[in-house]
C-alpha positions as CSV (number, residue, x, y, z in Angstrom):
1,M,111.4,39.4,65.8
2,S,114.7,38.0,66.8
3,S,116.0,39.2,70.2
4,R,118.7,41.9,70.2
5,N,122.1,41.1,71.5
6,L,122.4,43.7,74.3
7,T,126.0,43.2,75.2
8,S,129.4,42.2,74.0
9,R,131.0,38.9,74.9
10,S,131.8,38.3,78.5
11,P,135.4,37.9,79.7
12,H,134.3,34.8,81.6
13,V,133.9,32.8,78.4
14,E,137.1,34.1,76.8
15,S,139.6,31.4,75.8
16,N,142.1,30.8,78.5
17,S,145.3,31.4,76.7
18,N,147.2,32.6,79.8
19,T,146.6,29.4,81.9
20,G,148.6,27.1,79.6
21,S,145.8,24.5,79.4
22,S,145.4,22.8,76.0
23,D,142.3,20.9,76.7
24,S,139.9,23.6,77.8
25,S,138.7,24.6,74.3
26,E,135.1,24.7,75.6
27,A,134.1,27.6,77.8
28,T,132.9,26.8,81.3
29,D,129.7,28.3,82.6
30,P,130.8,30.2,85.7
31,F,127.3,30.3,87.1
32,N,126.5,26.6,87.5
33,Q,126.8,24.7,90.8
34,E,129.9,22.9,90.0
35,Y,131.7,26.1,89.1
36,E,130.4,27.7,92.3
37,M,131.8,24.8,94.4
38,Q,135.1,25.0,92.7
39,S,135.2,28.7,93.4
40,Y,134.6,28.1,97.0
41,D,137.4,25.5,97.1
42,D,139.7,27.9,95.3
43,S,138.8,30.7,97.7
44,S,139.3,28.4,100.6
45,T,142.8,27.5,99.4
46,H,143.8,31.2,99.0
47,S,142.3,32.3,102.3
48,H,143.5,29.6,104.7
49,G,146.8,28.4,103.3
50,S,148.2,24.9,103.3
51,K,146.8,23.9,106.7
52,Q,143.3,24.5,105.7
53,G,143.9,22.9,102.3
54,S,145.1,19.7,104.0
55,A,142.0,19.6,106.1
56,A,139.8,20.0,103.1
57,T,141.6,17.1,101.3
58,N,140.8,14.8,104.2
59,G,137.1,15.7,104.1
60,T,134.5,13.0,103.9
61,T,131.9,12.3,101.3
62,D,129.3,13.5,103.8
63,D,130.8,16.9,103.8
64,Q,130.7,17.1,100.1
65,Q,127.1,15.9,100.1
66,R,126.2,18.5,102.7
67,L,127.6,21.2,100.5
68,L,125.7,20.0,97.5
69,N,122.5,20.0,99.6
70,Y,123.2,23.6,100.7
71,N,123.5,24.8,97.1
72,S,120.5,22.8,96.0
73,S,118.4,24.3,98.8
74,Y,119.6,27.8,97.9
75,H,118.5,27.4,94.3
76,N,115.2,25.9,95.3
77,S,114.4,28.7,97.7
78,S,114.8,31.1,94.8
79,S,112.9,29.1,92.3
80,S,110.1,31.6,92.1
81,I,112.5,34.4,90.9
82,V,114.3,34.3,87.6
83,N,118.0,34.1,88.5
84,P,120.0,35.3,85.5
85,F,123.2,33.9,87.1
86,G,122.0,30.4,87.9
87,S,122.7,27.2,85.9
88,T,119.1,26.7,85.2
89,N,118.7,30.0,83.4
90,N,117.8,28.9,79.8
91,L,118.9,32.3,78.5
92,I,122.5,31.5,79.5
93,N,122.4,27.9,78.5
94,S,121.1,28.8,75.0
95,S,124.3,30.5,74.0
96,T,125.1,30.2,70.3
97,G,128.1,27.9,70.8
98,A,131.2,27.6,72.9
99,G,132.7,30.8,74.0
100,A,129.6,32.9,73.0
101,A,128.6,35.7,75.4
102,S,125.2,35.8,77.0
103,E,122.7,38.3,75.7
104,L,122.3,39.6,79.2
105,D,126.0,39.7,80.1
106,R,126.3,42.9,82.1
107,Y,130.0,43.5,81.7
108,P,131.3,43.6,78.0
109,Q,134.9,42.7,77.1
110,G,135.7,46.3,76.3
111,L,135.4,47.2,80.0
112,T,138.5,45.2,80.9
113,G,140.5,47.1,83.4
114,S,137.6,49.4,84.2
115,R,135.8,49.7,87.5
116,V,133.1,47.3,86.3
117,A,135.6,44.5,85.5
118,S,137.3,45.1,88.7
119,M,134.0,44.8,90.6
120,A,133.3,41.5,88.7
121,S,136.6,40.1,89.7
122,L,136.2,41.3,93.3
123,G,132.8,39.7,93.5
124,S,134.2,36.3,92.4
125,S,136.9,36.5,95.0
126,R,134.4,37.3,97.7
127,S,132.2,34.3,96.7
128,T,135.2,31.9,97.1
129,I,136.1,33.4,100.4
130,R,132.5,33.0,101.7
131,H,132.5,29.4,100.4
132,S,135.8,28.5,102.1
133,Q,134.3,29.5,105.4
134,L,131.6,26.9,105.2
135,P,132.0,23.8,107.3
136,G,133.5,20.9,105.4
137,A,134.5,22.8,102.4
138,L,135.8,20.7,99.6
139,P,139.5,20.6,99.0
140,R,140.9,22.5,96.1
141,S,141.8,20.1,93.2
142,S,144.5,20.5,90.7
143,S,142.1,21.0,87.9
144,M,140.8,24.2,89.5
145,V,144.1,25.9,88.9
146,N,143.1,26.2,85.3
147,S,139.5,27.0,86.0
148,P,137.7,29.8,84.1
149,S,137.5,31.8,87.3
150,L,141.2,31.9,87.8
151,A,141.7,32.4,84.1
152,H,139.5,35.5,84.4
153,S,141.5,36.8,87.3
154,D,144.7,36.4,85.4
155,Y,143.1,37.9,82.3
156,S,142.0,41.0,84.3
157,R,145.6,41.6,85.5
158,S,147.3,41.0,82.2
159,S,147.7,43.9,79.9
160,N,148.5,41.6,77.0
161,S,145.2,39.8,77.4
162,S,143.4,43.1,77.7
163,D,144.7,44.2,74.3
164,K,143.5,41.0,72.7
165,S,140.1,41.2,74.2
166,S,139.8,44.8,73.1
167,E,140.6,43.7,69.5
168,K,137.9,41.0,69.7
169,S,135.3,43.3,71.1
170,S,135.9,46.1,68.7
171,S,133.3,44.7,66.4
172,S,130.6,45.7,68.9
173,P,129.4,49.3,68.4
174,F,128.2,49.6,72.1
175,V,131.6,48.9,73.7
176,V,133.6,51.8,75.1
177,D,136.6,52.0,77.3
178,S,134.8,54.0,80.0
179,D,132.5,53.4,82.9
180,F,129.7,55.9,83.5
181,S,127.5,54.1,86.0
182,P,127.6,51.5,88.7
183,F,124.5,50.0,87.0
184,G,126.1,48.7,83.8
185,G,128.0,51.6,82.2
186,Y,127.4,53.2,78.9
187,P,125.4,52.8,76.6
188,A,122.0,52.4,78.1
189,S,121.5,49.2,76.1
190,S,123.6,47.3,78.6
191,F,121.1,48.1,81.4
192,P,118.8,46.6,82.6
193,L,119.9,43.0,82.8
194,H,116.6,41.7,81.6
195,I,113.9,43.4,79.6
196,D,111.4,42.5,82.3
197,E,113.3,44.5,84.8
198,K,113.2,47.8,82.9
199,E,111.6,50.7,84.8
200,D,110.5,54.2,84.0
201,D,113.3,55.9,86.0
202,D,116.2,53.8,84.6
203,Y,117.5,56.8,82.7
204,L,118.2,58.5,86.0
205,H,120.7,55.8,86.9
206,N,122.3,55.5,83.5
207,P,123.8,58.9,82.5
208,D,124.1,59.6,78.8
209,P,126.6,62.4,78.0
210,I,125.5,62.8,74.4
211,A,121.9,63.2,75.4
212,D,122.9,65.4,78.3
213,A,125.0,67.7,76.1
214,D,122.1,68.0,73.6
215,Y,119.8,68.8,76.5
216,E,122.0,71.6,77.9
217,K,122.4,73.0,74.4
218,H,118.7,73.3,74.0
219,R,117.7,73.6,77.6
220,F,115.4,76.6,77.2
221,W,113.2,74.9,74.6
222,Y,113.1,71.6,76.4
223,D,112.1,73.4,79.6
224,L,109.5,75.4,77.7
225,K,108.0,72.2,76.2
226,S,107.9,70.5,79.6
227,L,106.1,73.3,81.5
228,D,103.3,72.3,83.8
229,K,100.0,74.2,84.0
230,R,101.0,76.4,86.9
231,S,104.3,77.4,85.3
232,S,102.6,78.1,82.0
233,W,100.2,80.5,83.6
234,A,103.1,82.2,85.4
235,L,105.0,82.6,82.2
236,G,101.9,84.0,80.5
237,G,101.4,86.5,83.3
238,I,104.9,87.8,83.0
239,L,104.6,88.1,79.2
240,F,101.3,89.9,79.6
241,F,102.8,92.3,82.1
242,L,105.8,93.0,79.9
243,F,103.7,93.6,76.8
244,G,101.4,95.8,78.8
245,I,104.3,98.0,80.0
246,I,105.6,98.3,76.4
247,G,102.1,99.2,75.2
248,V,101.4,101.8,77.8
249,F,104.8,103.5,78.0
250,I,106.1,103.2,74.4
251,I,103.4,102.3,71.9
252,L,100.5,104.4,73.3
253,P,102.6,107.6,73.7
254,A,104.0,107.2,70.3
255,A,100.6,106.6,68.7
256,T,98.9,109.5,70.5
257,Y,101.7,111.9,69.7
258,A,101.6,111.0,66.1
259,S,97.8,111.3,65.9
260,N,97.7,114.6,67.7
261,A,100.6,116.1,65.8
262,T,98.5,116.2,62.7
263,K,95.5,117.8,64.3
264,K,94.9,121.5,64.4
265,M,94.8,122.9,67.9
266,I,91.7,125.0,68.6
267,P,91.7,127.0,71.8
268,E,88.8,126.2,74.1
269,T,86.2,128.8,74.9
270,Y,84.6,129.4,78.3
271,I,82.3,131.8,80.0
272,E,83.5,133.6,83.2
273,L,80.6,133.3,85.7
274,S,82.3,135.2,88.5
275,D,85.5,137.1,89.1
276,Y,85.7,135.8,92.7
277,T,89.0,134.1,93.5
278,Y,88.5,131.1,95.8
279,P,91.4,130.7,98.3
280,Q,93.2,127.4,98.3
281,L,94.1,125.5,101.5
282,S,97.8,124.6,101.2
283,A,100.4,123.5,103.7
284,I,97.9,123.5,106.5
285,R,99.6,123.2,109.9
286,T,98.3,120.6,112.4
287,D,100.3,121.9,115.3
288,L,100.6,125.3,117.0
289,V,104.4,124.9,117.0
290,D,105.9,125.5,113.6
291,P,107.9,122.5,112.3
292,D,110.6,124.8,111.2
293,T,111.3,125.9,114.8
294,P,114.7,124.6,115.9
295,D,114.8,122.2,118.9
296,D,117.0,124.5,121.0
297,A,114.1,127.1,120.9
298,K,111.5,124.7,122.3
299,T,112.0,126.0,125.9
300,R,112.8,129.4,127.5
301,K,114.0,130.2,131.0
302,A,111.6,132.3,133.0
303,K,112.2,134.9,135.7
304,D,112.1,132.3,138.5
305,G,114.6,130.0,136.7
306,S,112.0,127.5,135.5
307,L,111.8,126.4,131.9
308,W,108.6,127.4,130.1
309,K,107.7,125.4,127.0
310,L,107.0,126.7,123.5
311,T,103.3,126.6,122.8
312,F,103.1,128.6,119.5
313,S,105.6,129.6,116.9
314,D,105.6,130.9,113.3
315,E,109.0,131.0,111.6
316,F,107.6,132.5,108.3
317,A,110.0,130.2,106.4
318,A,107.6,129.4,103.6
319,E,108.0,131.6,100.6
320,G,105.1,133.7,99.2
321,R,102.6,133.4,102.0
322,T,99.7,135.8,101.8
323,F,97.4,137.0,104.6
324,Y,94.1,138.1,103.1
325,D,91.2,137.2,105.3
326,G,90.9,133.4,105.1
327,D,94.3,132.7,103.7
328,D,96.1,131.8,106.9
329,Q,95.2,129.8,110.0
330,F,96.6,132.2,112.6
331,W,97.1,135.6,111.0
332,Y,95.3,138.0,108.7
333,A,96.2,141.4,107.2
334,P,93.4,144.0,107.6
335,D,92.3,146.3,104.7
336,L,91.6,149.6,106.5
337,H,92.8,153.0,107.6
338,Y,94.0,153.0,111.2
339,A,92.2,156.2,112.2
340,A,92.6,155.8,115.9
341,T,96.2,157.1,115.7
342,N,95.7,159.3,112.6
343,D,98.0,157.2,110.5
344,L,99.0,158.5,107.1
345,E,99.1,155.1,105.4
346,W,96.4,152.6,104.3
347,Y,96.9,149.1,105.6
348,D,96.6,146.8,102.6
349,P,96.9,142.9,102.7
350,D,99.1,143.2,99.6
351,A,101.8,144.8,101.6
352,A,102.2,141.8,103.9
353,T,103.8,138.7,102.6
354,T,106.8,136.3,103.2
355,A,110.1,136.3,101.4
356,N,113.7,135.2,102.2
357,G,112.5,133.3,105.3
358,S,110.8,136.3,107.0
359,L,107.6,138.2,107.1
360,Q,107.8,141.4,105.0
361,L,105.7,144.4,106.0
362,T,106.4,147.1,103.3
363,L,105.7,150.8,103.7
364,D,105.8,152.5,100.4
365,A,104.9,155.9,98.9
366,F,102.0,154.3,97.0
367,K,98.7,156.1,96.7
368,N,95.9,154.0,98.0
369,H,92.3,155.0,99.1
370,N,93.2,158.7,98.7
371,L,96.1,158.2,101.1
372,F,99.7,158.6,99.8
373,Y,101.2,155.7,101.6
374,R,100.5,152.0,101.8
375,S,101.8,149.6,104.4
376,G,101.0,146.2,106.1
377,M,99.6,145.1,109.4
378,L,99.3,141.5,110.6
379,H,97.3,140.3,113.7
380,S,95.8,137.2,115.1
381,W,92.6,138.7,116.5
382,N,89.9,136.0,117.3
383,R,92.2,133.3,115.7
384,M,95.0,132.7,118.1
385,C,95.4,134.2,121.6
386,F,97.3,133.4,124.7
387,T,97.0,134.1,128.5
388,Q,100.2,134.5,130.5
389,G,103.6,133.6,129.2
390,V,106.3,135.1,126.9
391,M,105.7,136.7,123.5
392,E,109.1,136.8,121.7
393,V,109.6,138.4,118.2
394,S,112.8,138.6,116.2
395,V,112.8,141.6,113.9
396,Q,114.9,143.8,111.7
397,L,113.6,147.3,112.0
398,P,112.8,149.4,108.9
399,N,114.8,152.2,107.3
400,Y,117.8,153.7,109.0
401,G,118.6,153.6,112.7
402,N,119.2,157.4,112.9
403,I,116.2,158.7,110.8
404,T,113.0,159.5,112.7
405,G,109.5,159.3,111.4
406,L,108.4,155.6,111.1
407,W,106.3,153.7,113.6
408,P,107.0,150.0,113.7
409,G,105.1,148.1,116.4
410,M,104.9,144.7,118.0
411,W,102.2,144.5,120.6
412,S,99.2,142.6,122.1
413,M,95.7,143.5,123.0
414,G,92.8,141.9,124.7
415,N,90.5,140.0,122.3
416,L,87.4,142.0,123.1
417,G,88.9,144.8,121.2
418,R,89.6,144.4,117.5
419,P,92.6,146.5,116.3
420,G,91.5,149.4,114.0
421,Y,87.8,148.9,114.8
422,Q,87.2,151.8,117.2
423,A,83.6,150.8,118.1
424,T,84.9,147.6,119.6
425,T,87.6,149.4,121.7
426,D,85.2,152.0,122.9
427,G,84.8,151.6,126.7
428,V,87.1,148.5,126.9
429,W,90.6,149.8,125.9
430,P,92.8,149.8,127.9
431,Y,90.8,148.8,130.9
432,S,92.0,146.0,133.3
433,Y,89.8,146.8,136.3
434,E,87.8,144.7,138.8
435,E,86.5,147.4,141.1
436,C,83.1,149.1,141.1
437,D,84.1,152.7,142.0
438,A,85.0,156.0,140.3
439,G,87.4,154.1,138.0
440,I,84.5,152.7,136.0
441,T,82.8,156.1,135.4
442,A,83.3,158.5,132.5
443,N,86.4,160.8,133.0
444,Q,86.9,158.9,136.2
445,S,84.5,161.5,137.7
446,S,87.3,164.0,137.8
447,P,86.9,167.5,136.4
448,D,90.7,168.0,136.0
449,G,90.8,166.2,132.6
450,I,92.9,163.3,133.8
451,S,90.7,161.0,131.7
452,Y,88.6,161.4,128.6
453,L,87.6,157.8,128.6
454,P,83.8,157.0,128.5
455,G,84.1,154.7,131.5
456,Q,84.4,150.9,131.7
457,R,81.6,149.5,129.6
458,L,81.9,145.9,130.8
459,N,82.5,146.5,134.5
460,S,82.1,144.1,137.4
461,C,78.9,145.6,138.7
462,T,76.8,145.4,135.5
463,C,73.1,144.9,136.3
464,K,71.4,141.6,135.9
465,G,70.0,141.0,132.4
466,E,72.4,143.5,130.8
467,D,74.7,142.8,127.9
468,H,77.9,141.3,129.3
469,P,80.2,138.4,128.4
470,N,80.3,137.1,132.0
471,R,78.5,139.3,134.5
472,G,80.3,140.0,137.7
473,V,83.8,140.2,136.2
474,G,85.4,143.4,135.0
475,R,86.4,143.0,131.4
476,G,88.5,145.1,129.0
477,A,91.1,145.1,126.2
478,P,94.4,146.1,127.8
479,E,97.5,146.5,125.8
480,I,101.1,145.4,126.3
481,D,103.7,146.6,123.9
482,I,106.8,144.5,123.1
483,L,108.3,147.4,121.1
484,E,107.3,150.7,119.5
485,A,110.5,151.9,117.8
486,E,111.5,155.5,117.4
487,V,114.7,157.6,117.0
488,D,116.0,159.9,119.7
489,T,116.6,163.2,117.9
490,N,119.2,164.3,120.4
491,I,121.6,161.4,120.0
492,R,120.4,160.4,116.6
493,D,120.0,156.7,117.6
494,G,117.3,154.2,117.7
495,V,115.1,153.8,120.8
496,A,112.8,151.0,121.8
497,S,109.7,152.0,123.8
498,Q,108.3,149.1,125.8
499,S,105.2,149.7,127.9
500,A,101.9,148.6,129.4
501,Q,98.8,150.7,128.7
502,I,96.3,150.7,131.6
503,A,93.1,152.4,132.8
504,P,91.8,153.9,135.0
505,M,94.8,156.2,135.6
506,D,96.9,157.2,138.6
507,I,97.0,160.8,139.6
508,W,99.4,162.6,137.4
509,Y,99.9,159.2,135.6
510,M,102.4,158.3,138.3
511,P,102.5,154.6,139.3
512,D,104.3,153.4,142.4
513,Y,107.9,153.4,141.1
514,N,109.0,151.5,144.1
515,W,107.7,148.4,142.4
516,I,109.3,149.1,139.0
517,E,112.8,147.8,138.4
518,V,115.3,149.1,135.7
519,H,117.9,146.5,135.1
520,N,120.6,148.4,133.1
521,K,120.3,152.2,133.6
522,S,123.2,152.9,131.2
523,I,120.9,152.0,128.2
524,T,117.4,151.9,129.8
525,S,115.5,154.7,131.5
526,M,111.8,155.3,132.4
527,N,110.0,157.1,129.6
528,T,109.3,160.7,130.2
529,Y,105.9,160.2,128.5
530,A,103.7,158.5,131.2
531,G,100.4,158.7,129.4
532,G,97.5,161.0,128.6
533,P,93.8,161.3,128.9
534,Y,93.1,158.2,126.9
535,Q,95.6,155.8,128.6
536,Q,98.3,155.6,131.2
537,A,101.6,154.2,129.9
538,I,104.1,152.6,132.2
539,S,106.9,152.7,129.8
540,A,110.7,152.6,129.5
541,T,113.0,153.3,126.6
542,T,116.2,151.4,125.6
543,T,118.9,152.5,123.2
544,L,119.2,150.2,120.2
545,N,122.1,149.3,117.9
546,T,121.8,150.9,114.4
547,K,122.9,147.6,112.9
548,W,119.5,146.2,113.9
549,Y,117.9,148.3,111.2
550,E,117.2,147.5,107.6
551,K,119.5,150.1,106.0
552,G,122.9,151.4,106.8
553,T,126.6,150.6,106.3
554,G,128.0,147.2,107.3
555,E,126.2,144.0,108.2
556,R,122.5,144.1,109.1
557,Y,121.1,141.9,111.9
558,F,117.9,140.7,113.4
559,Q,117.3,141.3,117.1
560,K,114.7,139.7,119.4
561,Y,112.4,141.6,121.7
562,A,110.0,140.1,124.2
563,Y,107.9,140.5,127.3
564,E,107.1,137.9,130.0
565,Y,104.2,138.2,132.4
566,L,102.2,136.4,135.1
567,N,98.8,137.7,136.1
568,D,98.7,136.8,139.8
569,D,97.1,139.6,141.8
570,K,100.0,139.7,144.3
571,D,103.0,138.1,142.7
572,G,102.2,139.0,139.1
573,Y,104.7,141.0,137.0
574,I,105.6,142.1,133.5
575,R,109.2,142.0,132.4
576,W,110.5,143.3,129.0
577,F,113.6,142.2,127.1
578,V,115.9,143.4,124.3
579,G,117.8,140.3,123.2
580,D,118.3,138.0,126.2
581,D,118.7,140.9,128.6
582,P,115.8,142.2,130.7
583,T,115.3,146.0,130.4
584,F,112.8,146.7,133.2
585,T,110.2,144.9,135.3
586,M,106.8,146.1,136.6
587,H,105.4,144.3,139.6
588,A,101.7,144.0,140.5
589,Y,102.0,146.4,143.4
590,A,103.1,149.2,141.0
591,M,99.3,149.6,140.1
592,A,98.0,149.6,143.7
593,P,95.0,151.8,144.7
594,N,95.7,155.5,144.2
595,G,93.4,158.4,144.7
596,N,89.8,157.5,143.9
597,V,90.7,154.3,142.0
598,G,91.4,150.8,143.2
599,W,93.8,148.0,142.0
600,R,94.6,147.9,138.3
601,R,95.3,144.2,137.7
602,I,97.8,142.7,135.3
603,T,95.5,141.4,132.6
604,K,93.8,138.0,132.7
605,E,92.3,138.6,129.2
606,P,93.2,136.4,126.2
607,M,95.7,138.5,124.3
608,S,95.9,138.6,120.5
609,M,99.1,139.6,118.7
610,I,99.7,142.5,116.4
611,L,102.6,143.4,114.0
612,N,102.5,146.6,112.0
613,L,104.6,149.3,110.3
614,G,102.9,152.8,110.3
615,I,103.7,156.4,109.9
616,S,101.9,159.1,111.9
617,N,102.5,162.6,113.2
618,N,100.9,161.3,116.5
619,W,104.1,159.3,117.1
620,A,107.2,161.2,116.2
621,Y,108.6,163.9,114.1
622,I,108.8,162.8,110.4
623,D,112.0,163.5,108.6
624,W,110.5,163.4,105.2
625,P,113.6,164.1,103.1
626,S,115.7,161.4,104.9
627,I,113.2,158.6,104.9
628,S,113.9,156.0,102.1
629,F,110.9,154.4,100.5
630,P,110.1,151.6,100.3
631,S,111.0,150.6,103.9
632,V,110.5,147.1,105.1
633,M,110.1,145.7,108.6
634,Q,111.2,142.0,108.5
635,V,110.0,139.6,111.1
636,D,112.0,136.4,111.4
637,Y,109.7,134.6,113.9
638,V,107.0,135.0,116.5
639,R,107.1,132.6,119.5
640,I,104.9,132.1,122.6
641,Y,106.2,130.3,125.7
642,Q,104.0,129.5,128.7
643,P,104.4,127.8,132.1
644,N,104.0,124.0,131.9
645,D,101.1,124.0,134.3
646,S,99.1,126.9,132.9
647,V,99.0,126.6,129.1
648,S,96.2,128.7,127.5
649,M,96.2,129.2,123.8
650,T,92.6,130.2,123.1
651,C,90.7,133.4,122.4
652,D,87.7,132.0,124.3
653,P,88.8,130.7,127.8
654,D,86.1,129.6,130.2
655,D,86.7,132.3,132.8
656,Y,87.2,135.1,130.2
657,P,84.9,134.1,127.3
658,T,84.8,136.3,124.1
659,Y,83.3,134.2,121.3
660,D,79.6,134.5,122.0
661,Y,79.9,138.2,122.8
662,I,81.7,138.9,119.5
663,E,79.1,136.8,117.6
664,N,76.3,138.8,119.1
665,H,77.8,142.1,118.1
666,L,79.1,141.4,114.6
667,K,78.0,144.8,113.3
668,A,80.7,146.5,115.4
669,Y,83.3,143.8,114.9
670,D,82.9,143.6,111.1
671,D,82.8,147.3,110.2
672,W,85.7,149.5,111.0
673,N,83.8,152.6,110.0
674,Y,81.9,152.6,113.3
675,T,83.9,154.7,115.8
676,Q,81.6,154.3,118.8
677,W,79.7,151.4,120.4
678,S,76.5,153.3,120.2
679,S,76.9,154.3,116.5
680,A,76.9,150.6,115.7
681,G,73.4,150.4,117.3
682,Y,74.3,149.0,120.7
683,T,73.7,150.4,124.1
684,V,76.0,150.6,127.1
685,P,74.9,148.1,129.8
686,K,73.7,149.6,133.1
687,N,75.6,149.2,136.3
688,K,74.6,149.5,139.9
689,L,77.1,152.3,140.7
690,V,75.8,154.8,138.1
691,D,72.3,153.6,137.2
692,G,71.3,151.5,140.1
693,C,69.8,148.0,139.8
C-alpha cells in the first residue's frame, strides 16, 4: 500500500517569487547543514550589525572548519534517533521532485498567517540568532539574501504571497485557515509527525470540533456505553429503587383496588368470649410534675419567705380522661355510697372525667343504686401521698354562689384511712396522737359525752406482738380540709370553711386561740362550729365572691385554695389560703395539753388527696327548688409544693409505713360495706394502758 500524504506542501519549498532571483528554480532543503550554516550567518548579520559582519568576513578557514565539525558532531550524537528535520532523513530527500512538500511536513501552506506559521518563522529566526553567537561564525554572503529562509520570512509577511499559496493549497482537503492545537492544528492527520510517534492519548492534544459536537449531542448515550462496572451497578440500583417505588405505590394499589372492587364483601363473624373491657395504657406520665404545668408555677413562696419547689401537679389538660380503678396513675373515682356523712348521692366513676381543660365532677338528678342523685369523687389513696408542704387546688365551685345545699370538698386524709371505707377509719380517724393516756381510750374516759370515738386503735403503747404498722408510734388518719364550701343563709353569699380535724378533743372543743391567727377579719372569722363527739374542728370561714361559682350573671372565674403546713412539734403550723392571701394560721401550741389529754401533734402521716361534690342534710340546709341540676365542680389543677430539703411523695415512708399494714387487712380496705374494724374480722390490738402487757 502506498504511503498517505499527510500534509499539504510546505511554505519552505514554495517558489521564491518575492526575492527577485531568476536562478532559484529548484527548491532548497532548509534542513541540511549548508542551509543551517547559512541561517546562522544570516542571523548573525541581522543581530550584530555591520561591525559583526565585517568580523565574520575576515574569518579564517579554521573557523569555518570548526563550525562544520560542530554541526557534524551534533548530527552524529543524534544518529540513534530518527531526525525528521536533518539532511540525512531519507523521507525528506525522497520528495517527488523540486518544490514538492514532505509527507511529514507539519505546517501546511494553508496555515500561512496563522499561529503555526508564525511559530515556524520565529523558530528559524531563533536558530540564526543562536548560530551567530557561536565563535567564528561565518560571514553572511550575498547569495544568502535570496535564500529560502529569507524567502519564507518575506512570504509570511506578504499578503499577496499568502493569497497565492492559499490558491495552490486549495487542492488539499485537509487544509483549513485555522489553528486548533499547538501540536499541528486540525485535522488530526497532520499529527503526529511520524507514524511511529503516534500514541494512544494523541486525541487529547488534538481537538476535533466536529467529533466534539457530535459527542455533546449524543453525550448521554456515549456515557451510557462507556460505563464501568461500578457505575453500571449504581445505575441498576437506582432504576431498581425507582421501579420498586412505582410498583409499591402505584401499580400495587391500583391492582389490589381493582381486584377487591369486584369481590363481594362478607362480614366476618366472631364469638364474644367475655364482656370484660381491658383498660388501655395511654399517655403514661413518667414524671410527677405534669408537663402542662407552666414554668412560673414551678415554685411557691412559703411562710418563712423561702421558695418551695413543685413536686406534683395535674393540670387535667388532656380531654376525655376517665378514672375507673386502674385507668389512671394517680387518681381513681370510687363506686360507692358515702354513708359516713349520710350523703344523698351515689359516687359513680362515670361522673368524673376531663373536658375543656379541667376535671369535671358532675352532680345530677340521676337515679343510681336506689339513690336519686349521682355525683363524682376523685382521690389518690394508696397511689400518691405527700408529707409536709402545700396542697393547692384551682376550682370553680358548682351551682350558684347564693344557693345553699351542695357540699363541694377538697381535702386530705392520712393514708391508713380509705375515704368511704368506714372499717378502715374506725379508731384511726381523725387521731394524731403520741401519748399513752386517757386520750387513747374510748370516749376519752369521760362520761359527759365529749367523745363517742372508740379510742385510738393504733396507739403508741400497743403491746408487743400485737397488730401495728410500727409499734411504739401513735398512728392515725387525721384530716386537713382545704375547702368545704357552703352558703351563708343570712347574707346569701358563698362561704369557704377551712379546717383541721383532730382527736382526742379539748374540753368544750376549745383549742388555745392564743396560737391561732386570723389575717383579715373583715372577710374571715373563726367558725362557730368547733366540733362534735366524733371530731374536733379547728375551723375558720371566709366569704367568697359569687363570680367564683359555676352559674350566675357575668363572667365566671376559677379561684385557687390552699393550705401549707410543717409538722415540727414546736415550730409546726398549718396556714390556709384563698387566692394568694392567707386566711388564718394555726400554730402547734394551739393543740397543747388540755384537761386529761396531752399534745395533739400536727400530722406526720402520709396524706392522700380527695376531691368530691356531694349533697347531704348533714352539711347544710338544701334549697331544693333553687338548685339547678346538673351542677358541675370544675377543677383546673392540683399542685403539691414541698421544702427543697424534705421532699416526701410516697404513701409508704420509712418512719410512717402503710403498705404492709394495708396488704395484711385487704378485707377491710377492699369492701366499703364493712363499717367497723371488728365486722371485717379483725381485732383491736391490746395496749399497756387498758389491757396491760
